[in-house]
C-alpha positions in Angstrom: -11.4 -15.9 24.9 -8.7 -17.5 22.6 -9.5 -20.2 20.2 -6.4 -22.4 19.9 -7.2 -23.1 16.2 -7.2 -19.4 15.4 -3.9 -18.3 16.8 -1.3 -16.7 14.7 1.2 -16.5 17.6 1.1 -18.5 20.8 3.6 -17.2 23.3 5.9 -16.4 20.3 9.1 -14.6 21.2 9.6 -11.5 19.1 13.2 -10.2 19.1 13.5 -9.1 15.5 11.2 -8.3 12.6 9.3 -11.3 11.2 6.0 -13.0 10.6 3.9 -14.8 13.1 4.2 -18.5 13.6 1.1 -19.3 11.7 -1.5 -17.9 9.2 -5.1 -18.6 9.8 -7.8 -19.4 7.3 -10.6 -16.9 7.7 -12.5 -17.4 4.5 -13.2 -13.6 4.0 -15.1 -11.5 6.5 -15.7 -8.3 4.6 -19.0 -7.5 6.2 -19.0 -8.4 9.9 -15.3 -8.5 10.6 -13.2 -10.7 12.9 -12.3 -9.6 16.4 -8.5 -9.9 16.9 -6.6 -9.6 20.1 -2.9 -8.9 20.6 -1.2 -9.4 24.0 2.5 -8.4 24.3 4.7 -8.8 27.4 7.9 -6.8 27.0 10.8 -8.8 28.3 13.7 -6.5 27.4 14.4 -3.1 25.9 13.8 0.6 26.6 10.9 2.9 26.8 11.6 4.2 23.3 11.0 0.8 21.6 7.9 0.5 19.4 6.3 -2.7 18.3 4.1 -2.5 15.2 2.1 -5.5 14.2 0.7 -5.5 10.7 -2.2 -7.9 9.9 -1.6 -9.0 6.3 -4.3 -10.8 4.2 -3.9 -13.1 1.1 -5.9 -15.6 -0.8 -3.2 -18.3 -0.4 -1.0 -19.3 2.6 2.2 -19.0 0.6 4.7 -16.4 -0.5 4.0 -13.8 2.3 5.5 -10.4 1.6 5.7 -7.3 3.8 4.7 -5.0 1.0 1.0 -4.6 0.0 0.3 -5.5 -3.6 -2.4 -6.8 -5.9 -2.2 -10.2 -4.0 -1.6 -9.1 -0.4 -3.4 -6.4 1.7 -2.4 -4.8 5.0 -5.8 -4.9 6.8 -4.9 -3.3 10.2 -2.1 -2.3 12.4 -1.5 -2.6 16.2 1.0 -0.1 17.7 2.6 -0.5 21.1 4.8 2.4 22.1 7.2 1.7 25.1 4.6 -0.5 26.7 5.7 -3.2 29.2 2.6 -5.2 29.0 -0.3 -4.5 26.6 -3.5 -5.9 25.3 -5.2 -4.4 22.2 -8.2 -5.3 20.1 -9.2 -4.6 16.6 -11.8 -5.8 14.2 -10.5 -7.0 10.8 -12.5 -6.7 7.6 -11.2 -8.6 4.6 -12.5 -10.6 1.7 -9.2 -12.5 1.5 -9.0 -16.1 2.8 -5.9 -16.0 5.1 -4.5 -13.5 7.6 -1.0 -13.4 9.2 0.7 -11.0 11.6 4.0 -9.3 10.8 6.0 -8.0 13.7 8.1 -4.8 13.2 10.3 -3.5 16.1 11.2 0.1 15.5 13.3 2.6 17.5 14.7 -0.4 19.1 17.3 -0.2 21.9 19.0 -3.1 20.3 17.7 -5.6 22.8 14.0 -5.3 22.6 12.0 -8.5 22.9 8.4 -9.4 23.5 6.3 -12.5 24.1 3.2 -12.2 22.0 -0.2 -13.9 21.5 -2.2 -12.9 18.4 -5.4 -14.4 17.2 -9.1 -14.4 16.7 -11.1 -14.1 19.9 -14.8 -14.8 20.6 -15.3 -11.2 21.7 -13.5 -8.3 23.2 -12.3 -8.6 26.8 -13.8 -6.1 29.2 -11.6 -6.7 32.2 -8.7 -4.5 33.3 -6.4 -7.4 32.8 -2.8 -7.6 31.6 
């Protein structure tokens, strides 16, 4: 189940590389981790399109970069290859205070676009949905 306060993307249209609408304060979860869910509905493009979503982590919610460094970590990656509709889950472990998603469309047909939701969930879905 989604928590509206812990969404990085809420029906965000992704048609080019870029960051999610919001970062969320997680306060560091190096031990137990945070369950994240990504849903993506492909609205245009070809079967060769790939959507990569990198979860980046920092201690401040400013100056986000796409390159890991001493101040920013890439803590996990979602990968959707040619999918029309997809739902994926990952558990994120980080001692950093904020996380934010970075969307990267690769092998694009030139017209790929998705509607995405990305955020912390109360637990992993077990239905066949999406």
